[in-house]
Residue, then its C-alpha position, 0 to 999 in steps of 0.5 A: m584070911r587068917i589062913l594068908y596072915r599065916l602064910r605070910q607069917f611063914w615066909h616072914t619066918l623062913t626069910s627074916n634075917t638076923i639081930s637087930p639093934v631092938s634084938a640084942q638090947v632084950l637078948a640082954l635082959l635074958s641071963p645066961q641060962q635064959k639065952a641058952l633055952f632061947d637059943q634052943l628054939q627052932p629059927a622060927e620061933k626065935s624069929h618069932a619071938l623077936d619080932m614081938a618083943r620088938k613091937l612091943m618096944e615100939q610100942g614104948e613098953v620097957q617092962s622087963d617081964l614083959l619082953v622076958a616072957a616075950m622072948l621066952h613064951d615059947i620055949g616048951k616047944l623045946h620039948y618036941s621039935l615041931h616040922p615046919i608041915e606040922r606046924a603048918m597042920v596044927v594051925m589049919v587044923k585049929a582054924v578049920s575045927p577048934s574043937l578037933a585041935a583041943r581034943v587032939g591035943r590032950l595029953p593022955e594018962g601015962g604023959w607023952e610017952n602014951v601020945p601017938w606020933w600024929r597026936r604030938a604036934f596039938v599036944v605041943a601045941d596045947h601044953h607048951a605055955a605049961w610047960g615053957a612056964e616051968l623051963a622058965r621058972q628053972s632059969g630064973v625068970s620073977p613070978l610074973a614072967e612065969i605067969l605071962i608066959r603059962e598064961h600068954h595063950h589067954s588074952t586076960s587071966p585069973a591068975v593074973n590081976g590089974i597090972e600084971d593082966s594089962l602085960l598079958h593082954k599085951l603080950w597075948l595081941v602080939d603073939n597073935e599079930s607076930 
């Protein structure tokens, strides 16, 4: 069932069109440096981020740090542009064997330069949140938006509490349904 959902998601990203009024409103929250990072994302990642922000706004969310995090949560993928085949491979392996995907996604000693080509997509999937949080911090996001980006693959995290935990959970929910 999750595989069918991912196939629909993939088709949506290929066929989705341009900027809606809601998207323009959310893009206006980004500084020029943050917008420049967003603009470097692949079309599928842009579409996914805009869809997340739209869903949050439809739920009544106006918290700017949450919306900025939704827009920039995948900028760590700028480290290595994933081909749609690589993205599909990661999704399929995670669906069949999450533990295998996690093992293959570990960054080896010596860093990125020592990652074999066939493991790069898994390493990006595993590390893009931390890489993205660092890029976001450098672009001037708030400390809260940085934390939300760093932790966006977790429904809750010991790194956040109170309202921050609620925002993280909302981000996680829309990321997993978008």
